[in-house]
PyMOL Python script that loads the backbone (N, CA, C, O; Angstrom):
from pymol import cmd

cmd.read_pdbstr("""\
ATOM      1  N   MET A   1      39.955 174.375 103.679  1.00  0.00           N
ATOM      2  CA  MET A   1      39.340 176.107 104.502  1.00  0.00           C
ATOM      3  C   MET A   1      38.537 175.176 106.248  1.00  0.00           C
ATOM      4  O   MET A   1      38.580 175.732 107.345  1.00  0.00           O
ATOM      5  N   PHE A   2      37.908 173.771 106.020  1.00  0.00           N
ATOM      6  CA  PHE A   2      37.608 173.058 106.780  1.00  0.00           C
ATOM      7  C   PHE A   2      38.409 171.940 107.359  1.00  0.00           C
ATOM      8  O   PHE A   2      37.842 171.131 108.093  1.00  0.00           O
ATOM      9  N   THR A   3      39.862 171.813 107.053  1.00  0.00           N
ATOM     10  CA  THR A   3      40.397 170.880 107.431  1.00  0.00           C
ATOM     11  C   THR A   3      41.390 171.196 108.861  1.00  0.00           C
ATOM     12  O   THR A   3      41.128 172.038 109.720  1.00  0.00           O
ATOM     13  N   GLY A   4      42.705 170.181 108.837  1.00  0.00           N
ATOM     14  CA  GLY A   4      42.587 170.281 110.365  1.00  0.00           C
ATOM     15  C   GLY A   4      42.744 171.409 111.466  1.00  0.00           C
ATOM     16  O   GLY A   4      41.834 171.145 112.252  1.00  0.00           O
ATOM     17  N   GLU A   5      43.349 172.425 111.901  1.00  0.00           N
ATOM     18  CA  GLU A   5      42.573 172.724 112.641  1.00  0.00           C
ATOM     19  C   GLU A   5      41.367 173.679 112.672  1.00  0.00           C
ATOM     20  O   GLU A   5      40.641 173.752 113.664  1.00  0.00           O
ATOM     21  N   ASN A   6      41.219 174.238 111.822  1.00  0.00           N
ATOM     22  CA  ASN A   6      39.782 174.622 111.402  1.00  0.00           C
ATOM     23  C   ASN A   6      38.820 173.575 111.095  1.00  0.00           C
ATOM     24  O   ASN A   6      37.744 174.061 110.747  1.00  0.00           O
ATOM     25  N   SER A   7      38.839 172.342 111.105  1.00  0.00           N
ATOM     26  CA  SER A   7      37.988 171.430 111.450  1.00  0.00           C
ATOM     27  C   SER A   7      37.201 171.224 113.179  1.00  0.00           C
ATOM     28  O   SER A   7      37.752 171.165 114.278  1.00  0.00           O
ATOM     29  N   GLY A   8      35.853 171.161 112.834  1.00  0.00           N
ATOM     30  CA  GLY A   8      34.989 171.045 114.002  1.00  0.00           C
ATOM     31  C   GLY A   8      35.366 169.878 114.956  1.00  0.00           C
ATOM     32  O   GLY A   8      34.856 169.809 116.074  1.00  0.00           O
ATOM     33  N   THR A   9      36.490 168.727 114.393  1.00  0.00           N
ATOM     34  CA  THR A   9      36.658 167.544 114.922  1.00  0.00           C
ATOM     35  C   THR A   9      38.027 167.257 114.929  1.00  0.00           C
ATOM     36  O   THR A   9      38.534 166.135 114.918  1.00  0.00           O
ATOM     37  N   TRP A  10      38.875 168.877 114.956  1.00  0.00           N
ATOM     38  CA  TRP A  10      40.346 168.663 115.037  1.00  0.00           C
ATOM     39  C   TRP A  10      40.570 169.077 116.367  1.00  0.00           C
ATOM     40  O   TRP A  10      40.214 170.122 116.912  1.00  0.00           O
ATOM     41  N   ASN A  11      41.513 167.666 117.037  1.00  0.00           N
ATOM     42  CA  ASN A  11      41.718 167.122 118.294  1.00  0.00           C
ATOM     43  C   ASN A  11      43.100 167.277 118.401  1.00  0.00           C
ATOM     44  O   ASN A  11      43.599 166.391 119.094  1.00  0.00           O
ATOM     45  N   GLY A  12      44.030 168.229 117.885  1.00  0.00           N
ATOM     46  CA  GLY A  12      45.302 167.886 118.124  1.00  0.00           C
ATOM     47  C   GLY A  12      46.618 167.541 117.198  1.00  0.00           C
ATOM     48  O   GLY A  12      47.842 167.663 117.234  1.00  0.00           O
ATOM     49  N   GLY A  13      45.551 167.020 116.325  1.00  0.00           N
ATOM     50  CA  GLY A  13      46.658 165.761 115.467  1.00  0.00           C
ATOM     51  C   GLY A  13      46.020 164.311 114.821  1.00  0.00           C
ATOM     52  O   GLY A  13      44.805 164.125 114.882  1.00  0.00           O
ATOM     53  N   ASN A  14      46.811 163.426 114.278  1.00  0.00           N
ATOM     54  CA  ASN A  14      46.464 162.428 113.766  1.00  0.00           C
ATOM     55  C   ASN A  14      47.790 161.650 115.006  1.00  0.00           C
ATOM     56  O   ASN A  14      48.760 162.290 115.410  1.00  0.00           O
ATOM     57  N   ILE A  15      47.513 160.329 115.365  1.00  0.00           N
ATOM     58  CA  ILE A  15      48.138 159.155 115.610  1.00  0.00           C
ATOM     59  C   ILE A  15      47.937 158.727 115.194  1.00  0.00           C
ATOM     60  O   ILE A  15      46.826 158.354 114.817  1.00  0.00           O
ATOM     61  N   ASP A  16      49.280 158.383 114.882  1.00  0.00           N
ATOM     62  CA  ASP A  16      49.528 157.235 114.091  1.00  0.00           C
ATOM     63  C   ASP A  16      50.464 155.787 114.343  1.00  0.00           C
ATOM     64  O   ASP A  16      51.233 155.089 113.682  1.00  0.00           O
ATOM     65  N   TYR A  17      50.006 155.806 115.432  1.00  0.00           N
ATOM     66  CA  TYR A  17      50.512 154.568 115.996  1.00  0.00           C
ATOM     67  C   TYR A  17      49.992 153.913 117.372  1.00  0.00           C
ATOM     68  O   TYR A  17      50.307 154.482 118.418  1.00  0.00           O
ATOM     69  N   TYR A  18      49.423 153.061 117.408  1.00  0.00           N
ATOM     70  CA  TYR A  18      48.312 152.754 119.059  1.00  0.00           C
ATOM     71  C   TYR A  18      49.097 151.687 119.504  1.00  0.00           C
ATOM     72  O   TYR A  18      48.544 150.975 120.342  1.00  0.00           O
ATOM     73  N   GLY A  19      50.412 151.329 119.126  1.00  0.00           N
ATOM     74  CA  GLY A  19      50.715 150.306 120.091  1.00  0.00           C
ATOM     75  C   GLY A  19      51.069 149.116 119.393  1.00  0.00           C
ATOM     76  O   GLY A  19      50.709 149.000 118.221  1.00  0.00           O
ATOM     77  N   PRO A  20      51.919 147.945 120.116  1.00  0.00           N
ATOM     78  CA  PRO A  20      52.361 147.167 119.536  1.00  0.00           C
ATOM     79  C   PRO A  20      51.117 145.924 119.413  1.00  0.00           C
ATOM     80  O   PRO A  20      51.143 145.030 118.567  1.00  0.00           O
ATOM     81  N   ASN A  21      50.454 146.032 120.058  1.00  0.00           N
ATOM     82  CA  ASN A  21      48.985 145.008 120.066  1.00  0.00           C
ATOM     83  C   ASN A  21      48.051 145.346 119.086  1.00  0.00           C
ATOM     84  O   ASN A  21      47.080 144.633 118.833  1.00  0.00           O
ATOM     85  N   TRP A  22      48.319 146.485 118.477  1.00  0.00           N
ATOM     86  CA  TRP A  22      46.944 147.571 117.747  1.00  0.00           C
ATOM     87  C   TRP A  22      46.439 146.136 116.923  1.00  0.00           C
ATOM     88  O   TRP A  22      45.440 145.615 117.418  1.00  0.00           O
ATOM     89  N   LEU A  23      46.971 145.515 115.836  1.00  0.00           N
ATOM     90  CA  LEU A  23      46.165 145.171 115.006  1.00  0.00           C
ATOM     91  C   LEU A  23      45.628 143.914 115.595  1.00  0.00           C
ATOM     92  O   LEU A  23      44.452 143.572 115.464  1.00  0.00           O
ATOM     93  N   HIS A  24      46.719 143.092 116.387  1.00  0.00           N
ATOM     94  CA  HIS A  24      45.934 141.656 117.243  1.00  0.00           C
ATOM     95  C   HIS A  24      44.313 142.149 117.845  1.00  0.00           C
ATOM     96  O   HIS A  24      43.443 141.277 117.857  1.00  0.00           O
ATOM     97  N   GLN A  25      43.964 143.567 118.334  1.00  0.00           N
ATOM     98  CA  GLN A  25      43.327 144.302 119.170  1.00  0.00           C
ATOM     99  C   GLN A  25      41.980 144.212 118.346  1.00  0.00           C
ATOM    100  O   GLN A  25      40.876 143.746 118.629  1.00  0.00           O
ATOM    101  N   ARG A  26      42.568 144.932 117.039  1.00  0.00           N
ATOM    102  CA  ARG A  26      41.528 145.068 116.030  1.00  0.00           C
ATOM    103  C   ARG A  26      41.121 144.253 115.516  1.00  0.00           C
ATOM    104  O   ARG A  26      39.906 144.384 115.368  1.00  0.00           O
ATOM    105  N   ARG A  27      41.617 143.145 115.009  1.00  0.00           N
ATOM    106  CA  ARG A  27      41.004 141.805 114.512  1.00  0.00           C
ATOM    107  C   ARG A  27      40.778 141.222 115.604  1.00  0.00           C
ATOM    108  O   ARG A  27      40.634 140.075 115.180  1.00  0.00           O
ATOM    109  N   LEU A  28      40.636 141.153 116.712  1.00  0.00           N
ATOM    110  CA  LEU A  28      39.981 140.655 118.034  1.00  0.00           C
ATOM    111  C   LEU A  28      38.598 141.502 117.879  1.00  0.00           C
ATOM    112  O   LEU A  28      37.470 141.017 117.799  1.00  0.00           O
ATOM    113  N   ALA A  29      38.969 142.953 117.854  1.00  0.00           N
ATOM    114  CA  ALA A  29      36.850 143.556 118.063  1.00  0.00           C
ATOM    115  C   ALA A  29      36.702 143.579 116.526  1.00  0.00           C
ATOM    116  O   ALA A  29      35.476 143.672 116.470  1.00  0.00           O
ATOM    117  N   ARG A  30      37.138 143.556 115.160  1.00  0.00           N
ATOM    118  CA  ARG A  30      36.297 142.969 114.045  1.00  0.00           C
ATOM    119  C   ARG A  30      35.484 141.913 114.009  1.00  0.00           C
ATOM    120  O   ARG A  30      34.391 141.798 113.455  1.00  0.00           O
ATOM    121  N   LYS A  31      36.499 140.653 115.051  1.00  0.00           N
ATOM    122  CA  LYS A  31      35.474 138.863 114.649  1.00  0.00           C
ATOM    123  C   LYS A  31      34.222 139.330 116.113  1.00  0.00           C
ATOM    124  O   LYS A  31      33.039 138.992 116.065  1.00  0.00           O
ATOM    125  N   ARG A  32      34.738 140.015 117.120  1.00  0.00           N
ATOM    126  CA  ARG A  32      33.569 140.223 117.954  1.00  0.00           C
ATOM    127  C   ARG A  32      32.704 140.975 117.577  1.00  0.00           C
ATOM    128  O   ARG A  32      31.717 140.946 118.313  1.00  0.00           O
ATOM    129  N   ASP A  33      32.654 141.464 116.970  1.00  0.00           N
ATOM    130  CA  ASP A  33      31.362 142.594 116.133  1.00  0.00           C
ATOM    131  C   ASP A  33      30.746 141.801 115.455  1.00  0.00           C
ATOM    132  O   ASP A  33      29.538 141.974 115.296  1.00  0.00           O
ATOM    133  N   GLN A  34      31.393 140.735 114.882  1.00  0.00           N
ATOM    134  CA  GLN A  34      30.935 139.753 113.582  1.00  0.00           C
ATOM    135  C   GLN A  34      31.164 140.460 111.905  1.00  0.00           C
ATOM    136  O   GLN A  34      30.481 140.287 110.896  1.00  0.00           O
ATOM    137  N   PHE A  35      32.301 141.223 112.102  1.00  0.00           N
ATOM    138  CA  PHE A  35      32.709 142.551 111.007  1.00  0.00           C
ATOM    139  C   PHE A  35      31.350 142.921 110.959  1.00  0.00           C
ATOM    140  O   PHE A  35      30.678 142.551 109.996  1.00  0.00           O
ATOM    141  N   THR A  36      30.837 143.613 111.878  1.00  0.00           N
ATOM    142  CA  THR A  36      29.482 144.737 111.289  1.00  0.00           C
ATOM    143  C   THR A  36      29.636 145.959 112.096  1.00  0.00           C
ATOM    144  O   THR A  36      30.315 145.992 113.123  1.00  0.00           O
ATOM    145  N   CYS A  37      28.771 147.305 111.444  1.00  0.00           N
ATOM    146  CA  CYS A  37      29.067 148.190 112.031  1.00  0.00           C
ATOM    147  C   CYS A  37      28.145 148.310 113.127  1.00  0.00           C
ATOM    148  O   CYS A  37      26.942 148.119 112.954  1.00  0.00           O
ATOM    149  N   GLN A  38      28.708 148.661 114.413  1.00  0.00           N
ATOM    150  CA  GLN A  38      27.404 148.733 115.603  1.00  0.00           C
ATOM    151  C   GLN A  38      26.648 149.864 115.563  1.00  0.00           C
ATOM    152  O   GLN A  38      25.922 150.341 116.435  1.00  0.00           O
ATOM    153  N   ASP A  39      26.907 150.268 114.391  1.00  0.00           N
ATOM    154  CA  ASP A  39      25.959 151.756 114.930  1.00  0.00           C
ATOM    155  C   ASP A  39      24.750 151.934 113.665  1.00  0.00           C
ATOM    156  O   ASP A  39      23.749 152.642 113.768  1.00  0.00           O
ATOM    157  N   CYS A  40      25.053 151.265 112.698  1.00  0.00           N
ATOM    158  CA  CYS A  40      23.833 150.902 111.549  1.00  0.00           C
ATOM    159  C   CYS A  40      23.999 149.700 110.794  1.00  0.00           C
ATOM    160  O   CYS A  40      23.725 149.539 109.605  1.00  0.00           O
ATOM    161  N   GLY A  41      24.462 148.894 111.577  1.00  0.00           N
ATOM    162  CA  GLY A  41      24.792 147.483 110.777  1.00  0.00           C
ATOM    163  C   GLY A  41      25.072 146.741 109.913  1.00  0.00           C
ATOM    164  O   GLY A  41      24.724 145.570 109.758  1.00  0.00           O
ATOM    165  N   SER A  42      26.023 147.683 109.009  1.00  0.00           N
ATOM    166  CA  SER A  42      26.557 147.451 107.553  1.00  0.00           C
ATOM    167  C   SER A  42      27.453 146.727 107.944  1.00  0.00           C
ATOM    168  O   SER A  42      28.172 146.973 108.912  1.00  0.00           O
ATOM    169  N   THR A  43      27.533 145.475 107.035  1.00  0.00           N
ATOM    170  CA  THR A  43      28.716 144.467 107.455  1.00  0.00           C
ATOM    171  C   THR A  43      29.966 144.644 106.437  1.00  0.00           C
ATOM    172  O   THR A  43      29.929 145.277 105.381  1.00  0.00           O
ATOM    173  N   GLU A  44      30.754 144.156 106.816  1.00  0.00           N
ATOM    174  CA  GLU A  44      31.932 144.191 106.092  1.00  0.00           C
ATOM    175  C   GLU A  44      32.116 144.137 104.189  1.00  0.00           C
ATOM    176  O   GLU A  44      32.645 144.629 103.192  1.00  0.00           O
ATOM    177  N   LYS A  45      31.348 143.280 104.652  1.00  0.00           N
ATOM    178  CA  LYS A  45      30.619 143.050 103.111  1.00  0.00           C
ATOM    179  C   LYS A  45      30.151 144.079 102.018  1.00  0.00           C
ATOM    180  O   LYS A  45      30.724 144.504 101.014  1.00  0.00           O
ATOM    181  N   ASP A  46      28.792 144.358 102.609  1.00  0.00           N
ATOM    182  CA  ASP A  46      28.231 145.720 102.344  1.00  0.00           C
ATOM    183  C   ASP A  46      28.992 146.314 102.010  1.00  0.00           C
ATOM    184  O   ASP A  46      29.004 146.523 100.797  1.00  0.00           O
ATOM    185  N   TYR A  47      30.229 147.031 102.974  1.00  0.00           N
ATOM    186  CA  TYR A  47      30.810 148.014 103.138  1.00  0.00           C
ATOM    187  C   TYR A  47      31.431 147.867 101.732  1.00  0.00           C
ATOM    188  O   TYR A  47      31.340 148.766 100.896  1.00  0.00           O
ATOM    189  N   GLY A  48      32.276 146.313 101.429  1.00  0.00           N
ATOM    190  CA  GLY A  48      32.890 146.762 100.270  1.00  0.00           C
ATOM    191  C   GLY A  48      34.335 146.856 101.058  1.00  0.00           C
ATOM    192  O   GLY A  48      35.202 146.947 100.190  1.00  0.00           O
ATOM    193  N   LYS A  49      34.773 146.867 102.037  1.00  0.00           N
ATOM    194  CA  LYS A  49      36.169 147.193 102.527  1.00  0.00           C
ATOM    195  C   LYS A  49      36.000 146.883 103.961  1.00  0.00           C
ATOM    196  O   LYS A  49      34.919 146.527 104.429  1.00  0.00           O
ATOM    197  N   GLU A  50      36.885 146.997 104.527  1.00  0.00           N
ATOM    198  CA  GLU A  50      37.092 146.836 106.166  1.00  0.00           C
ATOM    199  C   GLU A  50      36.533 147.517 107.009  1.00  0.00           C
ATOM    200  O   GLU A  50      36.857 148.665 106.707  1.00  0.00           O
ATOM    201  N   LEU A  51      35.710 147.573 108.134  1.00  0.00           N
ATOM    202  CA  LEU A  51      35.759 148.338 109.085  1.00  0.00           C
ATOM    203  C   LEU A  51      36.358 149.085 109.668  1.00  0.00           C
ATOM    204  O   LEU A  51      37.526 148.707 109.769  1.00  0.00           O
ATOM    205  N   SER A  52      36.163 150.028 110.147  1.00  0.00           N
ATOM    206  CA  SER A  52      37.425 150.687 111.165  1.00  0.00           C
ATOM    207  C   SER A  52      36.858 150.222 112.365  1.00  0.00           C
ATOM    208  O   SER A  52      35.721 149.876 112.686  1.00  0.00           O
ATOM    209  N   VAL A  53      38.265 150.327 113.120  1.00  0.00           N
ATOM    210  CA  VAL A  53      37.965 149.912 114.753  1.00  0.00           C
ATOM    211  C   VAL A  53      38.062 151.801 115.464  1.00  0.00           C
ATOM    212  O   VAL A  53      38.675 152.710 114.903  1.00  0.00           O
ATOM    213  N   HIS A  54      37.379 151.909 116.604  1.00  0.00           N
ATOM    214  CA  HIS A  54      37.134 152.946 117.231  1.00  0.00           C
ATOM    215  C   HIS A  54      37.829 152.530 118.730  1.00  0.00           C
ATOM    216  O   HIS A  54      37.735 151.519 119.425  1.00  0.00           O
ATOM    217  N   HIS A  55      38.452 153.604 118.858  1.00  0.00           N
ATOM    218  CA  HIS A  55      38.218 153.939 120.299  1.00  0.00           C
ATOM    219  C   HIS A  55      36.997 154.541 120.997  1.00  0.00           C
ATOM    220  O   HIS A  55      36.867 155.752 120.818  1.00  0.00           O
ATOM    221  N   ILE A  56      36.156 153.991 121.692  1.00  0.00           N
ATOM    222  CA  ILE A  56      35.365 154.670 122.535  1.00  0.00           C
ATOM    223  C   ILE A  56      35.586 156.036 123.644  1.00  0.00           C
ATOM    224  O   ILE A  56      34.875 157.020 123.850  1.00  0.00           O
ATOM    225  N   ILE A  57      36.756 155.647 124.169  1.00  0.00           N
ATOM    226  CA  ILE A  57      37.389 156.479 124.815  1.00  0.00           C
ATOM    227  C   ILE A  57      38.848 156.802 124.213  1.00  0.00           C
ATOM    228  O   ILE A  57      39.937 156.232 124.270  1.00  0.00           O
ATOM    229  N   PRO A  58      38.370 157.970 123.614  1.00  0.00           N
ATOM    230  CA  PRO A  58      40.438 158.421 122.972  1.00  0.00           C
ATOM    231  C   PRO A  58      41.356 157.948 122.806  1.00  0.00           C
ATOM    232  O   PRO A  58      41.737 158.150 123.959  1.00  0.00           O
ATOM    233  N   PHE A  59      42.287 157.361 122.308  1.00  0.00           N
ATOM    234  CA  PHE A  59      43.341 156.899 122.707  1.00  0.00           C
ATOM    235  C   PHE A  59      44.670 157.810 123.204  1.00  0.00           C
ATOM    236  O   PHE A  59      45.733 157.426 123.692  1.00  0.00           O
ATOM    237  N   ARG A  60      44.209 159.121 122.899  1.00  0.00           N
ATOM    238  CA  ARG A  60      44.857 160.353 123.452  1.00  0.00           C
ATOM    239  C   ARG A  60      44.606 160.412 125.188  1.00  0.00           C
ATOM    240  O   ARG A  60      45.332 160.543 126.173  1.00  0.00           O
ATOM    241  N   LYS A  61      43.610 160.291 125.011  1.00  0.00           N
ATOM    242  CA  LYS A  61      43.208 160.076 126.857  1.00  0.00           C
ATOM    243  C   LYS A  61      44.157 159.371 128.111  1.00  0.00           C
ATOM    244  O   LYS A  61      44.213 159.360 129.341  1.00  0.00           O
ATOM    245  N   PHE A  62      44.877 158.780 126.887  1.00  0.00           N
ATOM    246  CA  PHE A  62      45.089 157.374 127.546  1.00  0.00           C
ATOM    247  C   PHE A  62      46.952 157.996 127.932  1.00  0.00           C
ATOM    248  O   PHE A  62      47.765 157.438 128.669  1.00  0.00           O
ATOM    249  N   ASN A  63      47.079 158.884 127.380  1.00  0.00           N
ATOM    250  CA  ASN A  63      48.968 159.501 127.625  1.00  0.00           C
ATOM    251  C   ASN A  63      49.608 158.665 127.175  1.00  0.00           C
ATOM    252  O   ASN A  63      50.637 158.565 127.844  1.00  0.00           O
ATOM    253  N   GLY A  64      49.569 157.686 126.050  1.00  0.00           N
ATOM    254  CA  GLY A  64      50.465 156.725 125.561  1.00  0.00           C
ATOM    255  C   GLY A  64      50.659 155.594 126.104  1.00  0.00           C
ATOM    256  O   GLY A  64      51.609 154.907 125.727  1.00  0.00           O
ATOM    257  N   ASP A  65      49.735 155.122 127.183  1.00  0.00           N
ATOM    258  CA  ASP A  65      49.078 153.704 127.923  1.00  0.00           C
ATOM    259  C   ASP A  65      48.144 153.096 127.030  1.00  0.00           C
ATOM    260  O   ASP A  65      46.921 153.083 127.170  1.00  0.00           O
ATOM    261  N   TRP A  66      49.084 152.389 125.725  1.00  0.00           N
ATOM    262  CA  TRP A  66      48.263 151.217 124.370  1.00  0.00           C
ATOM    263  C   TRP A  66      47.691 150.392 125.361  1.00  0.00           C
ATOM    264  O   TRP A  66      46.470 150.498 125.468  1.00  0.00           O
ATOM    265  N   GLU A  67      48.258 149.600 126.111  1.00  0.00           N
ATOM    266  CA  GLU A  67      47.637 148.488 126.856  1.00  0.00           C
ATOM    267  C   GLU A  67      46.342 148.537 127.257  1.00  0.00           C
ATOM    268  O   GLU A  67      45.599 147.622 126.902  1.00  0.00           O
ATOM    269  N   ASN A  68      45.728 149.832 128.235  1.00  0.00           N
ATOM    270  CA  ASN A  68      44.494 149.864 128.306  1.00  0.00           C
ATOM    271  C   ASN A  68      43.678 150.359 127.669  1.00  0.00           C
ATOM    272  O   ASN A  68      42.495 150.059 127.831  1.00  0.00           O
ATOM    273  N   ALA A  69      44.152 151.426 126.596  1.00  0.00           N
ATOM    274  CA  ALA A  69      43.571 152.440 125.684  1.00  0.00           C
ATOM    275  C   ALA A  69      43.314 151.471 124.651  1.00  0.00           C
ATOM    276  O   ALA A  69      42.713 151.998 123.715  1.00  0.00           O
ATOM    277  N   ASN A  70      43.594 150.011 124.445  1.00  0.00           N
ATOM    278  CA  ASN A  70      43.387 148.583 123.637  1.00  0.00           C
ATOM    279  C   ASN A  70      42.827 147.843 123.983  1.00  0.00           C
ATOM    280  O   ASN A  70      42.590 146.830 123.324  1.00  0.00           O
ATOM    281  N   VAL A  71      42.420 148.046 125.092  1.00  0.00           N
ATOM    282  CA  VAL A  71      41.627 146.739 125.719  1.00  0.00           C
ATOM    283  C   VAL A  71      40.081 146.499 124.902  1.00  0.00           C
ATOM    284  O   VAL A  71      39.575 147.584 124.617  1.00  0.00           O
ATOM    285  N   LEU A  72      39.125 145.130 124.416  1.00  0.00           N
ATOM    286  CA  LEU A  72      38.581 145.397 123.751  1.00  0.00           C
ATOM    287  C   LEU A  72      37.212 145.715 124.405  1.00  0.00           C
ATOM    288  O   LEU A  72      36.168 145.449 123.810  1.00  0.00           O
ATOM    289  N   ASN A  73      37.219 146.063 125.151  1.00  0.00           N
ATOM    290  CA  ASN A  73      35.756 147.290 125.783  1.00  0.00           C
ATOM    291  C   ASN A  73      35.879 148.375 125.730  1.00  0.00           C
ATOM    292  O   ASN A  73      35.038 149.192 126.106  1.00  0.00           O
ATOM    293  N   ASN A  74      36.969 148.628 125.246  1.00  0.00           N
ATOM    294  CA  ASN A  74      37.295 150.612 124.796  1.00  0.00           C
ATOM    295  C   ASN A  74      37.116 150.053 123.002  1.00  0.00           C
ATOM    296  O   ASN A  74      36.891 151.155 122.501  1.00  0.00           O
ATOM    297  N   LEU A  75      37.095 149.376 122.195  1.00  0.00           N
ATOM    298  CA  LEU A  75      36.679 149.233 121.163  1.00  0.00           C
ATOM    299  C   LEU A  75      35.809 148.741 120.442  1.00  0.00           C
ATOM    300  O   LEU A  75      35.275 147.713 120.859  1.00  0.00           O
ATOM    301  N   ILE A  76      35.308 149.385 118.924  1.00  0.00           N
ATOM    302  CA  ILE A  76      34.139 149.145 118.873  1.00  0.00           C
ATOM    303  C   ILE A  76      34.239 148.823 116.626  1.00  0.00           C
ATOM    304  O   ILE A  76      35.038 149.179 115.760  1.00  0.00           O
ATOM    305  N   CYS A  77      33.426 148.308 116.625  1.00  0.00           N
ATOM    306  CA  CYS A  77      33.518 148.295 115.259  1.00  0.00           C
ATOM    307  C   CYS A  77      32.573 149.224 114.157  1.00  0.00           C
ATOM    308  O   CYS A  77      31.354 149.122 114.017  1.00  0.00           O
ATOM    309  N   LEU A  78      33.424 150.092 113.472  1.00  0.00           N
ATOM    310  CA  LEU A  78      32.034 150.501 113.116  1.00  0.00           C
ATOM    311  C   LEU A  78      32.275 151.207 111.109  1.00  0.00           C
ATOM    312  O   LEU A  78      33.352 151.008 110.548  1.00  0.00           O
ATOM    313  N   CYS A  79      31.675 151.595 110.729  1.00  0.00           N
ATOM    314  CA  CYS A  79      31.718 151.671 108.702  1.00  0.00           C
ATOM    315  C   CYS A  79      32.603 153.496 109.064  1.00  0.00           C
ATOM    316  O   CYS A  79      32.348 154.318 109.944  1.00  0.00           O
ATOM    317  N   GLU A  80      33.267 153.516 108.349  1.00  0.00           N
ATOM    318  CA  GLU A  80      34.008 154.941 108.458  1.00  0.00           C
ATOM    319  C   GLU A  80      33.369 156.536 107.729  1.00  0.00           C
ATOM    320  O   GLU A  80      33.868 157.646 107.912  1.00  0.00           O
ATOM    321  N   TYR A  81      31.998 156.170 106.785  1.00  0.00           N
ATOM    322  CA  TYR A  81      31.438 157.100 106.697  1.00  0.00           C
ATOM    323  C   TYR A  81      30.002 156.095 106.402  1.00  0.00           C
ATOM    324  O   TYR A  81      30.030 155.080 105.707  1.00  0.00           O
ATOM    325  N   PRO A  82      28.482 156.761 107.261  1.00  0.00           N
ATOM    326  CA  PRO A  82      29.059 158.409 107.969  1.00  0.00           C
ATOM    327  C   PRO A  82      29.104 157.731 109.717  1.00  0.00           C
ATOM    328  O   PRO A  82      28.767 158.530 110.591  1.00  0.00           O
ATOM    329  N   CYS A  83      29.487 156.388 110.137  1.00  0.00           N
ATOM    330  CA  CYS A  83      29.166 156.509 111.583  1.00  0.00           C
ATOM    331  C   CYS A  83      30.574 156.712 112.235  1.00  0.00           C
ATOM    332  O   CYS A  83      30.620 157.118 113.396  1.00  0.00           O
ATOM    333  N   HIS A  84      31.481 156.505 111.691  1.00  0.00           N
ATOM    334  CA  HIS A  84      32.918 156.865 112.836  1.00  0.00           C
ATOM    335  C   HIS A  84      32.902 158.034 111.807  1.00  0.00           C
ATOM    336  O   HIS A  84      34.066 157.969 111.412  1.00  0.00           O
ATOM    337  N   ARG A  85      32.512 158.738 111.335  1.00  0.00           N
ATOM    338  CA  ARG A  85      32.858 160.414 111.439  1.00  0.00           C
ATOM    339  C   ARG A  85      31.469 160.637 112.408  1.00  0.00           C
ATOM    340  O   ARG A  85      31.801 161.141 113.481  1.00  0.00           O
ATOM    341  N   LYS A  86      30.646 160.500 112.353  1.00  0.00           N
ATOM    342  CA  LYS A  86      29.848 161.001 113.250  1.00  0.00           C
ATOM    343  C   LYS A  86      29.986 160.686 114.644  1.00  0.00           C
ATOM    344  O   LYS A  86      29.355 161.403 115.421  1.00  0.00           O
ATOM    345  N   ARG A  87      30.630 159.830 115.079  1.00  0.00           N
ATOM    346  CA  ARG A  87      31.017 159.335 116.309  1.00  0.00           C
ATOM    347  C   ARG A  87      32.416 160.444 116.377  1.00  0.00           C
ATOM    348  O   ARG A  87      32.773 160.446 117.555  1.00  0.00           O
ATOM    349  N   HIS A  88      32.899 160.938 115.939  1.00  0.00           N
ATOM    350  CA  HIS A  88      34.245 162.203 115.789  1.00  0.00           C
ATOM    351  C   HIS A  88      33.555 162.903 116.186  1.00  0.00           C
ATOM    352  O   HIS A  88      33.290 163.055 117.378  1.00  0.00           O
ATOM    353  N   SER A  89      33.045 163.573 115.138  1.00  0.00           N
ATOM    354  CA  SER A  89      32.296 165.015 115.025  1.00  0.00           C
ATOM    355  C   SER A  89      31.492 164.653 116.556  1.00  0.00           C
ATOM    356  O   SER A  89      32.207 165.444 117.170  1.00  0.00           O
ATOM    357  N   ASN A  90      31.059 164.386 117.076  1.00  0.00           N
ATOM    358  CA  ASN A  90      30.211 164.442 118.249  1.00  0.00           C
ATOM    359  C   ASN A  90      30.423 163.796 119.587  1.00  0.00           C
ATOM    360  O   ASN A  90      29.789 163.478 120.593  1.00  0.00           O
ATOM    361  N   MET A  91      31.907 163.757 118.976  1.00  0.00           N
ATOM    362  CA  MET A  91      32.750 163.724 120.685  1.00  0.00           C
ATOM    363  C   MET A  91      32.822 164.852 121.218  1.00  0.00           C
ATOM    364  O   MET A  91      32.825 165.817 120.453  1.00  0.00           O
ATOM    365  N   VAL A  92      32.893 165.064 122.517  1.00  0.00           N
ATOM    366  CA  VAL A  92      33.009 165.869 123.536  1.00  0.00           C
ATOM    367  C   VAL A  92      34.344 165.236 124.680  1.00  0.00           C
ATOM    368  O   VAL A  92      34.618 164.044 124.819  1.00  0.00           O
ATOM    369  N   ASP A  93      34.879 166.152 125.246  1.00  0.00           N
ATOM    370  CA  ASP A  93      35.963 165.983 126.048  1.00  0.00           C
ATOM    371  C   ASP A  93      35.539 165.125 127.238  1.00  0.00           C
ATOM    372  O   ASP A  93      34.915 165.577 128.198  1.00  0.00           O
ATOM    373  N   VAL A  94      35.934 163.825 127.101  1.00  0.00           N
ATOM    374  CA  VAL A  94      35.572 162.710 128.213  1.00  0.00           C
ATOM    375  C   VAL A  94      36.512 162.626 129.081  1.00  0.00           C
ATOM    376  O   VAL A  94      36.421 161.828 130.014  1.00  0.00           O
TER     377      VAL A  94
END
""", "prot")
cmd.dss("prot")
cmd.show_as("cartoon", "prot")
cmd.util.cbc("prot")
cmd.orient("prot")
């Protein structure tokens, strides 16, 4: 009922590929943020799994320019729930 296009957080579908440097940049962001959610302070150890790495300016805004989308200052580590979901539900068109 509230999934896909019916969801308040729907933004045109999922992006499955963030470019060839994504895994490397993701690792660097997690290390830089000391494996800690930057919103609530949970660590990966507390959380029990790897944290999500979130694009502050959404990836889709870069129109496929993965090099600029994946710069470290556009990435932040967040626990998936609730922090990453909150970021997406509070997003406005940037």
